[in-house]
mmCIF file as gemmi writes it, N, C-alpha and C atoms, coordinates in Angstrom:
data_model
loop_
_atom_site.group_PDB
_atom_site.id
_atom_site.type_symbol
_atom_site.label_atom_id
_atom_site.label_alt_id
_atom_site.label_comp_id
_atom_site.label_asym_id
_atom_site.label_entity_id
_atom_site.label_seq_id
_atom_site.pdbx_PDB_ins_code
_atom_site.Cartn_x
_atom_site.Cartn_y
_atom_site.Cartn_z
_atom_site.occupancy
_atom_site.B_iso_or_equiv
_atom_site.pdbx_formal_charge
_atom_site.auth_seq_id
_atom_site.auth_asym_id
_atom_site.pdbx_PDB_model_num
ATOM 1 N N . MET Axp A 1 ? 96.865 89.51 137.242 1 0 ? 1 A 1
ATOM 2 C CA . MET Axp A 1 ? 96.556 88.919 136.147 1 0 ? 1 A 1
ATOM 3 C C . MET Axp A 1 ? 97.506 89.242 135.226 1 0 ? 1 A 1
ATOM 4 N N . TYR Axp A 2 ? 97.695 89.996 135.444 1 0 ? 2 A 1
ATOM 5 C CA . TYR Axp A 2 ? 99.141 90.376 134.387 1 0 ? 2 A 1
ATOM 6 C C . TYR Axp A 2 ? 100.358 89.339 134.298 1 0 ? 2 A 1
ATOM 7 N N . THR Axp A 3 ? 100.865 88.833 133.498 1 0 ? 3 A 1
ATOM 8 C CA . THR Axp A 3 ? 102.122 88.007 133.201 1 0 ? 3 A 1
ATOM 9 C C . THR Axp A 3 ? 103.066 89.129 133.251 1 0 ? 3 A 1
ATOM 10 N N . GLY Axp A 4 ? 103.274 89.691 132.728 1 0 ? 4 A 1
ATOM 11 C CA . GLY Axp A 4 ? 104.372 90.094 132.014 1 0 ? 4 A 1
ATOM 12 C C . GLY Axp A 4 ? 104.862 90.419 130.531 1 0 ? 4 A 1
ATOM 13 N N . ARG Axp A 5 ? 104.285 89.181 130.495 1 0 ? 5 A 1
ATOM 14 C CA . ARG Axp A 5 ? 103.989 88.985 128.23 1 0 ? 5 A 1
ATOM 15 C C . ARG Axp A 5 ? 102.914 89.483 128.118 1 0 ? 5 A 1
ATOM 16 N N . ARG Axp A 6 ? 103.459 89.544 126.763 1 0 ? 6 A 1
ATOM 17 C CA . ARG Axp A 6 ? 101.503 90.27 125.857 1 0 ? 6 A 1
ATOM 18 C C . ARG Axp A 6 ? 101.036 89.102 125.281 1 0 ? 6 A 1
ATOM 19 N N . SER Axp A 7 ? 99.731 89.127 125.204 1 0 ? 7 A 1
ATOM 20 C CA . SER Axp A 7 ? 99.363 87.965 124.665 1 0 ? 7 A 1
ATOM 21 C C . SER Axp A 7 ? 99.08 88.24 122.879 1 0 ? 7 A 1
ATOM 22 N N . GLU Axp A 8 ? 98.437 87.544 122.272 1 0 ? 8 A 1
ATOM 23 C CA . GLU Axp A 8 ? 98.371 87.968 121.113 1 0 ? 8 A 1
ATOM 24 C C . GLU Axp A 8 ? 97.576 88.848 120.546 1 0 ? 8 A 1
ATOM 25 N N . ILE Axp A 9 ? 96.12 89.605 121.24 1 0 ? 9 A 1
ATOM 26 C CA . ILE Axp A 9 ? 95.404 90.445 121.252 1 0 ? 9 A 1
ATOM 27 C C . ILE Axp A 9 ? 96.129 91.47 121.316 1 0 ? 9 A 1
ATOM 28 N N . GLU Axp A 10 ? 96.978 91.501 122.548 1 0 ? 10 A 1
ATOM 29 C CA . GLU Axp A 10 ? 97.759 92.918 122.425 1 0 ? 10 A 1
ATOM 30 C C . GLU Axp A 10 ? 99.108 93.392 121.426 1 0 ? 10 A 1
ATOM 31 N N . ILE Axp A 11 ? 99.237 92.554 120.993 1 0 ? 11 A 1
ATOM 32 C CA . ILE Axp A 11 ? 100.206 92.549 119.758 1 0 ? 11 A 1
ATOM 33 C C . ILE Axp A 11 ? 99.613 93.099 118.988 1 0 ? 11 A 1
ATOM 34 N N . ILE Axp A 12 ? 98.403 92.304 118.265 1 0 ? 12 A 1
ATOM 35 C CA . ILE Axp A 12 ? 97.561 92.957 117.361 1 0 ? 12 A 1
ATOM 36 C C . ILE Axp A 12 ? 97.365 94.151 117.148 1 0 ? 12 A 1
ATOM 37 N N . ALA Axp A 13 ? 96.956 94.499 118.361 1 0 ? 13 A 1
ATOM 38 C CA . ALA Axp A 13 ? 96.404 96.011 119.303 1 0 ? 13 A 1
ATOM 39 C C . ALA Axp A 13 ? 97.835 96.78 118.47 1 0 ? 13 A 1
ATOM 40 N N . GLU Axp A 14 ? 99.152 96.56 119.173 1 0 ? 14 A 1
ATOM 41 C CA . GLU Axp A 14 ? 99.918 97.362 118.94 1 0 ? 14 A 1
ATOM 42 C C . GLU Axp A 14 ? 100.614 97.454 117.192 1 0 ? 14 A 1
ATOM 43 N N . ILE Axp A 15 ? 100.039 96.506 117.078 1 0 ? 15 A 1
ATOM 44 C CA . ILE Axp A 15 ? 100.383 96.498 114.844 1 0 ? 15 A 1
ATOM 45 C C . ILE Axp A 15 ? 99.319 97.71 114.379 1 0 ? 15 A 1
ATOM 46 N N . LEU Axp A 16 ? 97.965 97.162 114.887 1 0 ? 16 A 1
ATOM 47 C CA . LEU Axp A 16 ? 97.18 98.4 114.191 1 0 ? 16 A 1
ATOM 48 C C . LEU Axp A 16 ? 97.142 99.763 115.097 1 0 ? 16 A 1
ATOM 49 N N . LYS Axp A 17 ? 97.817 99.944 116.138 1 0 ? 17 A 1
ATOM 50 C CA . LYS Axp A 17 ? 97.704 101.316 116.436 1 0 ? 17 A 1
ATOM 51 C C . LYS Axp A 17 ? 99.313 101.357 115.413 1 0 ? 17 A 1
ATOM 52 N N . LEU Axp A 18 ? 100.578 100.837 115.506 1 0 ? 18 A 1
ATOM 53 C CA . LEU Axp A 18 ? 101.396 101.405 114.444 1 0 ? 18 A 1
ATOM 54 C C . LEU Axp A 18 ? 101.14 101.745 112.883 1 0 ? 18 A 1
ATOM 55 N N . SER Axp A 19 ? 99.925 101.517 112.679 1 0 ? 19 A 1
ATOM 56 C CA . SER Axp A 19 ? 99.806 101.041 111.372 1 0 ? 19 A 1
ATOM 57 C C . SER Axp A 19 ? 98.783 102.539 110.648 1 0 ? 19 A 1
ATOM 58 N N . GLU Axp A 20 ? 98.474 103.402 111.94 1 0 ? 20 A 1
ATOM 59 C CA . GLU Axp A 20 ? 97.803 104.111 111.569 1 0 ? 20 A 1
ATOM 60 C C . GLU Axp A 20 ? 97.908 105.204 110.661 1 0 ? 20 A 1
ATOM 61 N N . ASP Axp A 21 ? 98.77 105.28 109.999 1 0 ? 21 A 1
ATOM 62 C CA . ASP Axp A 21 ? 99.163 106.556 109.678 1 0 ? 21 A 1
ATOM 63 C C . ASP Axp A 21 ? 100.281 105.61 108.306 1 0 ? 21 A 1
ATOM 64 N N . GLY Axp A 22 ? 100.529 104.857 108.723 1 0 ? 22 A 1
ATOM 65 C CA . GLY Axp A 22 ? 100.81 104.24 107.487 1 0 ? 22 A 1
ATOM 66 C C . GLY Axp A 22 ? 102.548 103.82 108.204 1 0 ? 22 A 1
ATOM 67 N N . VAL Axp A 23 ? 103.013 102.6 108.347 1 0 ? 23 A 1
ATOM 68 C CA . VAL Axp A 23 ? 104.261 102.118 108.486 1 0 ? 23 A 1
ATOM 69 C C . VAL Axp A 23 ? 104.969 100.969 107.999 1 0 ? 23 A 1
ATOM 70 N N . ARG Axp A 24 ? 106.452 101.065 107.805 1 0 ? 24 A 1
ATOM 71 C CA . ARG Axp A 24 ? 106.584 99.914 107.116 1 0 ? 24 A 1
ATOM 72 C C . ARG Axp A 24 ? 107.323 99.109 108.034 1 0 ? 24 A 1
ATOM 73 N N . LYS Axp A 25 ? 107.539 97.689 107.199 1 0 ? 25 A 1
ATOM 74 C CA . LYS Axp A 25 ? 107.441 96.503 108.344 1 0 ? 25 A 1
ATOM 75 C C . LYS Axp A 25 ? 108.78 96.44 109.253 1 0 ? 25 A 1
ATOM 76 N N . THR Axp A 26 ? 110.067 97.349 109.047 1 0 ? 26 A 1
ATOM 77 C CA . THR Axp A 26 ? 110.921 97.612 109.626 1 0 ? 26 A 1
ATOM 78 C C . THR Axp A 26 ? 110.455 98.436 111.143 1 0 ? 26 A 1
ATOM 79 N N . GLU Axp A 27 ? 109.966 99.355 110.674 1 0 ? 27 A 1
ATOM 80 C CA . GLU Axp A 27 ? 109.418 100.32 111.92 1 0 ? 27 A 1
ATOM 81 C C . GLU Axp A 27 ? 108.514 98.793 113.149 1 0 ? 27 A 1
ATOM 82 N N . ILE Axp A 28 ? 107.312 98.595 112.365 1 0 ? 28 A 1
ATOM 83 C CA . ILE Axp A 28 ? 106.36 97.349 113.128 1 0 ? 28 A 1
ATOM 84 C C . ILE Axp A 28 ? 107.601 96.337 113.811 1 0 ? 28 A 1
ATOM 85 N N . LEU Axp A 29 ? 108.402 96.153 113.242 1 0 ? 29 A 1
ATOM 86 C CA . LEU Axp A 29 ? 109.065 95.005 113.892 1 0 ? 29 A 1
ATOM 87 C C . LEU Axp A 29 ? 110.315 95.418 115.327 1 0 ? 29 A 1
ATOM 88 N N . TYR Axp A 30 ? 110.894 96.639 114.908 1 0 ? 30 A 1
ATOM 89 C CA . TYR Axp A 30 ? 111.338 97.214 116.065 1 0 ? 30 A 1
ATOM 90 C C . TYR Axp A 30 ? 110.42 97.72 117.18 1 0 ? 30 A 1
ATOM 91 N N . GLN Axp A 31 ? 109.508 98.406 116.939 1 0 ? 31 A 1
ATOM 92 C CA . GLN Axp A 31 ? 108.331 99.195 117.845 1 0 ? 31 A 1
ATOM 93 C C . GLN Axp A 31 ? 107.864 98.517 118.406 1 0 ? 31 A 1
ATOM 94 N N . ALA Axp A 32 ? 107.269 96.885 117.744 1 0 ? 32 A 1
ATOM 95 C CA . ALA Axp A 32 ? 106.453 96.279 118.503 1 0 ? 32 A 1
ATOM 96 C C . ALA Axp A 32 ? 107.398 95.09 119.35 1 0 ? 32 A 1
ATOM 97 N N . ASN Axp A 33 ? 108.582 94.868 119.09 1 0 ? 33 A 1
ATOM 98 C CA . ASN Axp A 33 ? 109.435 94.175 119.58 1 0 ? 33 A 1
ATOM 99 C C . ASN Axp A 33 ? 108.997 92.62 119.26 1 0 ? 33 A 1
ATOM 100 N N . LEU Axp A 34 ? 109.269 92.441 117.692 1 0 ? 34 A 1
ATOM 101 C CA . LEU Axp A 34 ? 109.041 91.226 117 1 0 ? 34 A 1
ATOM 102 C C . LEU Axp A 34 ? 110.152 90.859 116.618 1 0 ? 34 A 1
ATOM 103 N N . SER Axp A 35 ? 109.672 89.112 116.386 1 0 ? 35 A 1
ATOM 104 C CA . SER Axp A 35 ? 111.109 88.693 115.477 1 0 ? 35 A 1
ATOM 105 C C . SER Axp A 35 ? 110.135 89.21 114.322 1 0 ? 35 A 1
ATOM 106 N N . TYR Axp A 36 ? 110.768 88.467 113.141 1 0 ? 36 A 1
ATOM 107 C CA . TYR Axp A 36 ? 110.747 89.146 111.997 1 0 ? 36 A 1
ATOM 108 C C . TYR Axp A 36 ? 109.79 87.363 111.816 1 0 ? 36 A 1
ATOM 109 N N . LYS Axp A 37 ? 109.98 86.247 112.088 1 0 ? 37 A 1
ATOM 110 C CA . LYS Axp A 37 ? 108.728 85.115 111.923 1 0 ? 37 A 1
ATOM 111 C C . LYS Axp A 37 ? 107.597 85.725 112.512 1 0 ? 37 A 1
ATOM 112 N N . GLN Axp A 38 ? 107.948 86.251 113.898 1 0 ? 38 A 1
ATOM 113 C CA . GLN Axp A 38 ? 106.389 86.444 114.159 1 0 ? 38 A 1
ATOM 114 C C . GLN Axp A 38 ? 105.708 87.74 113.412 1 0 ? 38 A 1
ATOM 115 N N . LEU Axp A 39 ? 106.234 88.858 113.203 1 0 ? 39 A 1
ATOM 116 C CA . LEU Axp A 39 ? 105.832 89.924 112.759 1 0 ? 39 A 1
ATOM 117 C C . LEU Axp A 39 ? 105.159 89.435 111.121 1 0 ? 39 A 1
ATOM 118 N N . SER Axp A 40 ? 105.646 88.605 110.084 1 0 ? 40 A 1
ATOM 119 C CA . SER Axp A 40 ? 105.442 88.154 109.128 1 0 ? 40 A 1
ATOM 120 C C . SER Axp A 40 ? 104.003 87.276 109.123 1 0 ? 40 A 1
ATOM 121 N N . THR Axp A 41 ? 103.867 86.378 110.214 1 0 ? 41 A 1
ATOM 122 C CA . THR Axp A 41 ? 102.665 85.65 110.939 1 0 ? 41 A 1
ATOM 123 C C . THR Axp A 41 ? 101.358 86.31 110.936 1 0 ? 41 A 1
ATOM 124 N N . TYR Axp A 42 ? 101.832 87.436 111.96 1 0 ? 42 A 1
ATOM 125 C CA . TYR Axp A 42 ? 100.741 88.74 112.186 1 0 ? 42 A 1
ATOM 126 C C . TYR Axp A 42 ? 100.415 89.448 111.376 1 0 ? 42 A 1
ATOM 127 N N . LEU Axp A 43 ? 101.295 90.008 110.329 1 0 ? 43 A 1
ATOM 128 C CA . LEU Axp A 43 ? 100.683 90.556 108.984 1 0 ? 43 A 1
ATOM 129 C C . LEU Axp A 43 ? 100.089 89.603 108.172 1 0 ? 43 A 1
ATOM 130 N N . SER Axp A 44 ? 100.453 88.786 108.254 1 0 ? 44 A 1
ATOM 131 C CA . SER Axp A 44 ? 99.882 88.108 106.949 1 0 ? 44 A 1
ATOM 132 C C . SER Axp A 44 ? 98.163 87.566 107.428 1 0 ? 44 A 1
ATOM 133 N N . VAL Axp A 45 ? 97.701 87.632 108.778 1 0 ? 45 A 1
ATOM 134 C CA . VAL Axp A 45 ? 96.372 87.367 109.391 1 0 ? 45 A 1
ATOM 135 C C . VAL Axp A 45 ? 95.573 88.43 109.163 1 0 ? 45 A 1
ATOM 136 N N . LEU Axp A 46 ? 96.295 89.718 109.471 1 0 ? 46 A 1
ATOM 137 C CA . LEU Axp A 46 ? 95.632 90.986 109.232 1 0 ? 46 A 1
ATOM 138 C C . LEU Axp A 46 ? 95.52 91.495 107.816 1 0 ? 46 A 1
ATOM 139 N N . LEU Axp A 47 ? 96.29 91.055 107.722 1 0 ? 47 A 1
ATOM 140 C CA . LEU Axp A 47 ? 96.051 91.838 105.783 1 0 ? 47 A 1
ATOM 141 C C . LEU Axp A 47 ? 94.711 90.724 105.145 1 0 ? 47 A 1
ATOM 142 N N . GLU Axp A 48 ? 95.019 89.263 105.26 1 0 ? 48 A 1
ATOM 143 C CA . GLU Axp A 48 ? 94.176 88.192 105.304 1 0 ? 48 A 1
ATOM 144 C C . GLU Axp A 48 ? 92.692 88.414 105.48 1 0 ? 48 A 1
ATOM 145 N N . LYS Axp A 49 ? 92.446 89.363 106.643 1 0 ? 49 A 1
ATOM 146 C CA . LYS Axp A 49 ? 91.284 89.627 107.558 1 0 ? 49 A 1
ATOM 147 C C . LYS Axp A 49 ? 90.864 91.145 106.863 1 0 ? 49 A 1
ATOM 148 N N . ASP Axp A 50 ? 91.175 91.61 106.597 1 0 ? 50 A 1
ATOM 149 C CA . ASP Axp A 50 ? 91.467 92.999 106.013 1 0 ? 50 A 1
ATOM 150 C C . ASP Axp A 50 ? 91.287 94.345 106.992 1 0 ? 50 A 1
ATOM 151 N N . PHE Axp A 51 ? 92.677 93.469 107.999 1 0 ? 51 A 1
ATOM 152 C CA . PHE Axp A 51 ? 92.359 94.787 109.127 1 0 ? 51 A 1
ATOM 153 C C . PHE Axp A 51 ? 93.554 96.062 108.927 1 0 ? 51 A 1
ATOM 154 N N . ILE Axp A 52 ? 94.392 95.6 107.86 1 0 ? 52 A 1
ATOM 155 C CA . ILE Axp A 52 ? 95.3 96.159 107.612 1 0 ? 52 A 1
ATOM 156 C C . ILE Axp A 52 ? 95.589 95.92 105.782 1 0 ? 52 A 1
ATOM 157 N N . GLU Axp A 53 ? 95.916 97.091 105.066 1 0 ? 53 A 1
ATOM 158 C CA . GLU Axp A 53 ? 96.331 96.756 103.686 1 0 ? 53 A 1
ATOM 159 C C . GLU Axp A 53 ? 97.978 97.21 103.236 1 0 ? 53 A 1
ATOM 160 N N . GLU Axp A 54 ? 98.284 96.969 102.643 1 0 ? 54 A 1
ATOM 161 C CA . GLU Axp A 54 ? 99.6 96.633 101.938 1 0 ? 54 A 1
ATOM 162 C C . GLU Axp A 54 ? 99.125 98.362 100.913 1 0 ? 54 A 1
ATOM 163 N N . ASN Axp A 55 ? 100.466 99.113 100.774 1 0 ? 55 A 1
ATOM 164 C CA . ASN Axp A 55 ? 100.602 99.953 100.01 1 0 ? 55 A 1
ATOM 165 C C . ASN Axp A 55 ? 101.858 100.349 99.13 1 0 ? 55 A 1
ATOM 166 N N . GLU Axp A 56 ? 101.969 99.884 97.928 1 0 ? 56 A 1
ATOM 167 C CA . GLU Axp A 56 ? 103.422 100.636 97.906 1 0 ? 56 A 1
ATOM 168 C C . GLU Axp A 56 ? 104.131 101.892 97.472 1 0 ? 56 A 1
ATOM 169 N N . GLN Axp A 57 ? 105.095 102.304 98.128 1 0 ? 57 A 1
ATOM 170 C CA . GLN Axp A 57 ? 105.351 103.477 98.501 1 0 ? 57 A 1
ATOM 171 C C . GLN Axp A 57 ? 106.681 104.091 97.129 1 0 ? 57 A 1
ATOM 172 N N . GLN Axp A 58 ? 107.277 105.162 96.828 1 0 ? 58 A 1
ATOM 173 C CA . GLN Axp A 58 ? 108.342 105.005 95.784 1 0 ? 58 A 1
ATOM 174 C C . GLN Axp A 58 ? 109.063 105.718 96.902 1 0 ? 58 A 1
ATOM 175 N N . ASN Axp A 59 ? 110.29 104.973 97.179 1 0 ? 59 A 1
ATOM 176 C CA . ASN Axp A 59 ? 111.597 105.639 97.435 1 0 ? 59 A 1
ATOM 177 C C . ASN Axp A 59 ? 111.965 107.794 97.569 1 0 ? 59 A 1
ATOM 178 N N . HIS Axp A 60 ? 111.561 107.747 98.63 1 0 ? 60 A 1
ATOM 179 C CA . HIS Axp A 60 ? 112.838 109.775 98.226 1 0 ? 60 A 1
ATOM 180 C C . HIS Axp A 60 ? 113.114 109.973 97.228 1 0 ? 60 A 1
ATOM 181 N N . ASN Axp A 61 ? 114.674 108.723 97.523 1 0 ? 61 A 1
ATOM 182 C CA . ASN Axp A 61 ? 115.283 109.943 95.992 1 0 ? 61 A 1
ATOM 183 C C . ASN Axp A 61 ? 114.737 109.123 95.194 1 0 ? 61 A 1
ATOM 184 N N . GLY Axp A 62 ? 113.513 108.375 94.608 1 0 ? 62 A 1
ATOM 185 C CA . GLY Axp A 62 ? 113.321 107.718 93.21 1 0 ? 62 A 1
ATOM 186 C C . GLY Axp A 62 ? 113.837 106.761 92.986 1 0 ? 62 A 1
ATOM 187 N N . ASN Axp A 63 ? 114.231 106.061 93.688 1 0 ? 63 A 1
ATOM 188 C CA . ASN Axp A 63 ? 115.277 104.794 93.351 1 0 ? 63 A 1
ATOM 189 C C . ASN Axp A 63 ? 114.745 103.553 94.506 1 0 ? 63 A 1
ATOM 190 N N . GLY Axp A 64 ? 113.514 103.125 93.639 1 0 ? 64 A 1
ATOM 191 C CA . GLY Axp A 64 ? 112.942 101.86 94.441 1 0 ? 64 A 1
ATOM 192 C C . GLY Axp A 64 ? 111.693 102.332 94.851 1 0 ? 64 A 1
ATOM 193 N N . THR Axp A 65 ? 111.109 101.52 95.265 1 0 ? 65 A 1
ATOM 194 C CA . THR Axp A 65 ? 109.706 101.457 96.418 1 0 ? 65 A 1
ATOM 195 C C . THR Axp A 65 ? 109.748 100.601 97.56 1 0 ? 65 A 1
ATOM 196 N N . TYR Axp A 66 ? 108.898 100.369 98.395 1 0 ? 66 A 1
ATOM 197 C CA . TYR Axp A 66 ? 109.126 99.718 99.726 1 0 ? 66 A 1
ATOM 198 C C . TYR Axp A 66 ? 107.612 99.823 100.138 1 0 ? 66 A 1
ATOM 199 N N . MET Axp A 67 ? 107.066 98.774 101.062 1 0 ? 67 A 1
ATOM 200 C CA . MET Axp A 67 ? 105.721 98.526 101.412 1 0 ? 67 A 1
ATOM 201 C C . MET Axp A 67 ? 105.367 99.096 102.599 1 0 ? 67 A 1
ATOM 202 N N . GLU Axp A 68 ? 104.466 100.335 102.182 1 0 ? 68 A 1
ATOM 203 C CA . GLU Axp A 68 ? 103.635 100.395 103.647 1 0 ? 68 A 1
ATOM 204 C C . GLU Axp A 68 ? 102.101 99.792 104.236 1 0 ? 68 A 1
ATOM 205 N N . TYR Axp A 69 ? 102.312 99.813 105.426 1 0 ? 69 A 1
ATOM 206 C CA . TYR Axp A 69 ? 101.062 99.319 105.866 1 0 ? 69 A 1
ATOM 207 C C . TYR Axp A 69 ? 99.96 100.172 106.641 1 0 ? 69 A 1
ATOM 208 N N . HIS Axp A 70 ? 98.876 100.116 105.858 1 0 ? 70 A 1
ATOM 209 C CA . HIS Axp A 70 ? 97.719 101.097 106.797 1 0 ? 70 A 1
ATOM 210 C C . HIS Axp A 70 ? 96.83 100.458 107.375 1 0 ? 70 A 1
ATOM 211 N N . ARG Axp A 71 ? 96.242 100.744 108.871 1 0 ? 71 A 1
ATOM 212 C CA . ARG Axp A 71 ? 95.308 100.205 109.314 1 0 ? 71 A 1
ATOM 213 C C . ARG Axp A 71 ? 94.258 100.467 108.282 1 0 ? 71 A 1
ATOM 214 N N . THR Axp A 72 ? 93.049 99.941 108.172 1 0 ? 72 A 1
ATOM 215 C CA . THR Axp A 72 ? 91.676 100.197 107.289 1 0 ? 72 A 1
ATOM 216 C C . THR Axp A 72 ? 90.681 100.517 108.244 1 0 ? 72 A 1
ATOM 217 N N . ASN Axp A 73 ? 89.556 100.738 108.102 1 0 ? 73 A 1
ATOM 218 C CA . ASN Axp A 73 ? 88.18 101.155 108.7 1 0 ? 73 A 1
ATOM 219 C C . ASN Axp A 73 ? 88.202 100.023 109.774 1 0 ? 73 A 1
ATOM 220 N N . LYS Axp A 74 ? 88.296 98.248 109.244 1 0 ? 74 A 1
ATOM 221 C CA . LYS Axp A 74 ? 87.961 97.077 109.526 1 0 ? 74 A 1
ATOM 222 C C . LYS Axp A 74 ? 88.738 97.228 110.642 1 0 ? 74 A 1
ATOM 223 N N . GLY Axp A 75 ? 90.038 97.546 110.283 1 0 ? 75 A 1
ATOM 224 C CA . GLY Axp A 75 ? 91.025 97.634 111.392 1 0 ? 75 A 1
ATOM 225 C C . GLY Axp A 75 ? 91.013 98.397 112.45 1 0 ? 75 A 1
ATOM 226 N N . ASN Axp A 76 ? 90.317 99.748 112.454 1 0 ? 76 A 1
ATOM 227 C CA . ASN Axp A 76 ? 90.008 100.704 113.503 1 0 ? 76 A 1
ATOM 228 C C . ASN Axp A 76 ? 88.575 100.413 114.104 1 0 ? 76 A 1
ATOM 229 N N . GLU Axp A 77 ? 87.657 99.577 114.007 1 0 ? 77 A 1
ATOM 230 C CA . GLU Axp A 77 ? 86.721 98.672 114.664 1 0 ? 77 A 1
ATOM 231 C C . GLU Axp A 77 ? 87.757 97.945 115.418 1 0 ? 77 A 1
ATOM 232 N N . LEU Axp A 78 ? 88.136 96.831 114.921 1 0 ? 78 A 1
ATOM 233 C CA . LEU Axp A 78 ? 88.885 96.108 115.975 1 0 ? 78 A 1
ATOM 234 C C . LEU Axp A 78 ? 89.792 96.582 116.787 1 0 ? 78 A 1
ATOM 235 N N . LEU Axp A 79 ? 90.388 97.444 116.543 1 0 ? 79 A 1
ATOM 236 C CA . LEU Axp A 79 ? 91.141 98.356 117.668 1 0 ? 79 A 1
ATOM 237 C C . LEU Axp A 79 ? 90.389 98.648 118.708 1 0 ? 79 A 1
ATOM 238 N N . THR Axp A 80 ? 89.606 99.453 118.442 1 0 ? 80 A 1
ATOM 239 C CA . THR Axp A 80 ? 87.953 99.828 119.367 1 0 ? 80 A 1
ATOM 240 C C . THR Axp A 80 ? 87.782 98.911 120.156 1 0 ? 80 A 1
ATOM 241 N N . LYS Axp A 81 ? 87.299 97.701 119.84 1 0 ? 81 A 1
ATOM 242 C CA . LYS Axp A 81 ? 86.782 96.458 120.975 1 0 ? 81 A 1
ATOM 243 C C . LYS Axp A 81 ? 88.536 96.131 121.686 1 0 ? 81 A 1
ATOM 244 N N . ILE Axp A 82 ? 89.3 95.628 120.93 1 0 ? 82 A 1
ATOM 245 C CA . ILE Axp A 82 ? 90.369 95.477 121.848 1 0 ? 82 A 1
ATOM 246 C C . ILE Axp A 82 ? 90.67 96.042 122.671 1 0 ? 82 A 1
ATOM 247 N N . ASN Axp A 83 ? 90.766 97.383 122.378 1 0 ? 83 A 1
ATOM 248 C CA . ASN Axp A 83 ? 91.195 98.148 123.661 1 0 ? 83 A 1
ATOM 249 C C . ASN Axp A 83 ? 89.935 98.349 124.576 1 0 ? 83 A 1
ATOM 250 N N . LYS Axp A 84 ? 88.539 98.386 124.335 1 0 ? 84 A 1
ATOM 251 C CA . LYS Axp A 84 ? 87.435 98.185 125.099 1 0 ? 84 A 1
ATOM 252 C C . LYS Axp A 84 ? 87.597 96.736 126.332 1 0 ? 84 A 1
ATOM 253 N N . ILE Axp A 85 ? 88.206 95.961 125.365 1 0 ? 85 A 1
ATOM 254 C CA . ILE Axp A 85 ? 87.878 94.637 126.029 1 0 ? 85 A 1
ATOM 255 C C . ILE Axp A 85 ? 89.652 94.443 127.287 1 0 ? 85 A 1
ATOM 256 N N . LEU Axp A 86 ? 90.447 94.645 126.673 1 0 ? 86 A 1
ATOM 257 C CA . LEU Axp A 86 ? 91.909 95.104 127.525 1 0 ? 86 A 1
ATOM 258 C C . LEU Axp A 86 ? 91.862 95.807 128.506 1 0 ? 86 A 1
ATOM 259 N N . SER Axp A 87 ? 91.007 97.454 128.378 1 0 ? 87 A 1
ATOM 260 C CA . SER Axp A 87 ? 90.794 98.248 129.626 1 0 ? 87 A 1
ATOM 261 C C . SER Axp A 87 ? 89.601 97.231 130.681 1 0 ? 87 A 1
ATOM 262 N N . LEU Axp A 88 ? 88.657 96.335 130.314 1 0 ? 88 A 1
ATOM 263 C CA . LEU Axp A 88 ? 87.684 95.727 130.831 1 0 ? 88 A 1
ATOM 264 C C . LEU Axp A 88 ? 88.638 94.851 131.904 1 0 ? 88 A 1
ATOM 265 N N . LEU Axp A 89 ? 89.375 93.909 131.446 1 0 ? 89 A 1
ATOM 266 C CA . LEU Axp A 89 ? 90.558 92.927 131.673 1 0 ? 89 A 1
ATOM 267 C C . LEU Axp A 89 ? 91.183 93.649 132.779 1 0 ? 89 A 1
ATOM 268 N N . ARG Axp A 90 ? 91.536 94.786 132.592 1 0 ? 90 A 1
ATOM 269 C CA . ARG Axp A 90 ? 92.296 95.498 133.647 1 0 ? 90 A 1
ATOM 270 C C . ARG Axp A 90 ? 92.157 96.49 134.673 1 0 ? 90 A 1
ATOM 271 N N . ASN Axp A 91 ? 90.567 96.363 134.426 1 0 ? 91 A 1
ATOM 272 C CA . ASN Axp A 91 ? 90.192 97.488 135.695 1 0 ? 91 A 1
ATOM 273 C C . ASN Axp A 91 ? 89.464 96.434 136.116 1 0 ? 91 A 1
ATOM 274 N N . ASN Axp A 92 ? 88.988 95.321 136.116 1 0 ? 92 A 1
ATOM 275 C CA . ASN Axp A 92 ? 88.386 94.148 137.248 1 0 ? 92 A 1
ATOM 276 C C . ASN Axp A 92 ? 89.259 93.271 137.316 1 0 ? 92 A 1
ATOM 277 N N . ASP Axp A 93 ? 90.41 93.091 136.787 1 0 ? 93 A 1
ATOM 278 C CA . ASP Axp A 93 ? 91.683 92.222 137.362 1 0 ? 93 A 1
ATOM 279 C C . ASP Axp A 93 ? 90.878 91.328 137.557 1 0 ? 93 A 1
ATOM 280 N N . LEU Axp A 94 ? 90.218 90.033 136.6 1 0 ? 94 A 1
ATOM 281 C CA . LEU Axp A 94 ? 89.642 88.866 136.97 1 0 ? 94 A 1
ATOM 282 C C . LEU Axp A 94 ? 90.766 87.802 137.263 1 0 ? 94 A 1
């Protein structure tokens, strides 16, 4: 069943995993191996549905701010459900 390409659900799961402790957009971009356009689309949906939230953070040098993305409780629930579904699909190899 595995085609070598990630499904949208797998990409969402990856973004949710990365955002557990707070993550910058650039980190998600590189670690999830997404284009900027893809990342923007996924973040918009996840923010709109309250699976992640944006928090403005102060730069360490006190010079400016950046946005950090954190998984919400609703995002935790979604990630748990996605992991269960993916596990079932992979184990049964429909």
